[in-house]
N, C-alpha and C positions, 0 to 999 in steps of 0.2 A: 562634252566640254573639251574641246581640243586645247584651247589656250595657246598662248605664245610662250616660247621658252628661250632662254639664253644659256650660254655656256657657263658652267659653275665656276670655271677658273676666272672668266671675265667678271662675274659677280663678286668674287673674292677680291680681284684687283680693284674693283670700284669701292671697296671698303665694306661690302655686305658679306658678312660671314668670314672675313679674313682670319685665318688661323683656326677655323672650326673644323671639326671632323667631317669628312665627306664620305657618304656611303656608296656613291656610284650613280647608278641610274642613267647611264649614258652621258653623264655630265650635264644634264638638263635641269634647270630650275626656271620657275615662271618669270616672265618679264615683270619687272617691278612696277607695281600700280600704287606705290606709296606705302606698302606694308613690309617689304622685304627686310629693311634694316631692323624694324621693330620685332619681326618674327625671328630673325637671326640672333638678336640680343636675347630673346627668351630661350632660343635653342641652346645658345652658349651657356647660359645660366644653369640649364638642366642637363647639359651633356648630350643633347640630341643632335644627330648630323643635320647641318643646316639645309642641305639640299632636300632631305627627307621632310623636314619641317615646312619648307616652302611649298613643296609639292602637295603636302597634306593640306595646307591652308588653301591652296588653289583648288583642290578637289572638294574640300568641305564647303567652301564658299561659292561654288559655282563659278569659278574663275574670277574671284574677287568681285562678285556682283554686289553693288552697293545696297540693293534691296535686301539681300541675304544678310550682309554684314550688319545692317541697321536693325534687322529683325522685322522689317516690313513684309518680307517673304520668308515663310517657314517651310521646313521640310514636310513631307507627307506625315511624318511621325511627330511633328511639332518641334523639331530642333531649331535652334536660333543662333545666328551670329557667325563670325569668321570661322570658328572651329565647331560649329553646330552642336552646342550643348543642349540637352534636353532641359526643360524648365526645373524639374526636381533635382537633377544633377547640379545645375547651376546654383540653385538655392543651397544645396548641401555643401557645395564647395565655396560658397560666398562670392561668387563671381557674377558680374553683369555681362552676360554673353554678347551684348551689343557694344561693349567697350572692347575694341580690338586689342589693346595692350593687356588688359585683364584676361581676356579670352586666350590670347597666345600664352601668356605665362602659366595659366592653369592647364592648358592643353599640353604644353611641353612638360610640365611637372607630372601630369598623369601619364603621358607617353613614356617618360623616363621610368616611372613606377612600373608600368607594364613591361618594359624592356627588362627591368630587374627581375621581375616575376618569371617571364618566359625566356629570357636569355637570347632573344633573337628579334631583330627589328621587324621582320615580316610577321611573326606571330604577335608582336606588340601592336602593330597597326591593324591586324585582324581583330585583335581584342578591342581596340578603340572603336572599330567599325561595327562589330557583331556582338561585343560584350565579353568581358574576361571570363565569365562563367561558361558561356558557350564555347569559347576556345579551349578552356580547360577540359571540358567534357569531350570535345572533338579530339584533342590530343590524347586523352585517356581511352579513346575508342568507344565512348558512350554516345557519340553522335556520328552518323555514317558519312556525312558530307559537309564540307564547308559551302555556304551559299555562294553561288556564282558572283553576286555583287561584292562579296567579301574577297574572293579570289582576285577579282578585277581590281578592287581597291588596293590590294597588296602590290599588284603589278604596276599600277600607276604611281603610288606613293613611294614604294621602296625601290622598284626597279626602273622607274622613270619612263615607263611606257606612256604614250599618249592615250587618250580614251579610245581612239580608233584602233591603235595597235593592240591594245588590251582586248578589245572586242574581237579582233581578228584571230586571237589565240583560242577563242571559244570559252574563255574563263568565266564569262557571265552566263553560260548555258550549262545545265547539268546533263 
């Protein structure tokens, strides 16, 4: 999913995420498909860098695929919605994963919690992707390798790589 990107400074000047912390990632955020302002608002509420939040939403939703966001198309594991909540997680959090506003708010709250736990945005997004228990075990040396999919996810969401650029690093191959 290559997706389209715009410069993060332009997005801020357009009022999307103005004044929000920026993590970097080559200054790229997804082209707005009607969700950027809502995602930026949730990111601001929880203190998540807006560019990271926008790239995460793009990655999780298959480049803002309406069928993914609406729940008509589920992940192979059964995850649903803009931020790909698993049904049991969505129920436990009291979120309708097919409601983009609720989904963004809960996802950003959870990501902020993971950042607080791990102290690093890359580790936080790894935990969002692979599970916080798995990341904790990996960091403690109890798991030998981070899955390639999770390494690639970190490069895309935190560092701003395109899917193709991340694949060229070999991140998704062990």
